N, C-alpha and C positions, 0 to 999 in steps of 0.2 A: 764135438757137438757142444753147442752153447746151451747150458741149462741154468736156470735161476738158482737152483740148489748149490751150484758150484761157485757162485759169485763171480763168474766169468764176465768179461766185457763182451756183450753181444753186438755185433755189427749187423743188425737186422735190416737196415736200409740199403745195404750194398746190392746194387743191380736191380733194385725194385723200381717200378714205374714212378717217375717224378715229373712234376710240372711247375712252372713259375709264371709270374704275371706277364713277363715279356722276355724276349731274347735279344741281347745286345751282341752284335757282330757274330752270331752263330754259337755263342757260348751257352748252350742249352742245359736244362735241368739235369739231364742224365749224367753230365760231367760231375755233378755234386755227389752222386751216389755210385760212381764207377769203381770205388775202392782205392783209387790213386791218392796218394798224399802229396803229389807233386804240386807246388804252389805257383808254378809258372803258367799263366793263362794261355800263353802262346803254344804250349804243348797240348792244348785242348784238354786240360785237366781241371778246369774251374768253370762253374756256372756264373753267369753274369746277367742281370736284368738291365733294362734301359733306365734312364734317369727318371725315377718315380718317387712320389712321396711315401708310399706304403708298399714296397715290393714284398712278395712272399714266395715261398717255395713249399710245395706239398709233396710228400712221399707216401705212396700207397703201400702199406706194410702187408696187405693181403688178409690179415686177421686182426681182431682186436687184441691189443697188447697193453700192458702197463709199462710206460716209459719212465725210467728213473733219471735219465740224463741224456743230453744231446751235446755233441761236440761239433763245432764249426771251425774250420781253418780258413782264415782269410788268404787271398792270393798274395804272393810275395813279390810281385813285379810292379812296374810303374806305368801300367796302361792308363792313358788319359781317357777318362769317361766322357761321354757325350751322347747325343741322340743320333 
């Protein structure tokens, strides 16, 4: 169990509902919170928005929480972006 008193890293966003401003080639927000650390977008393991000025991702954690840090991992492939 992840408890603040133990100073554990809590992955509270894993498998929680997520949305993003747009979906590029089917790479939906749920891929960002599926628990996979795979950086290959072609393995359906990365979220990706369309070409936008201010893209965003929202995760519903279900309850109010104090968040002390967020970790994002960029994809590790060479997908050519576009619309």
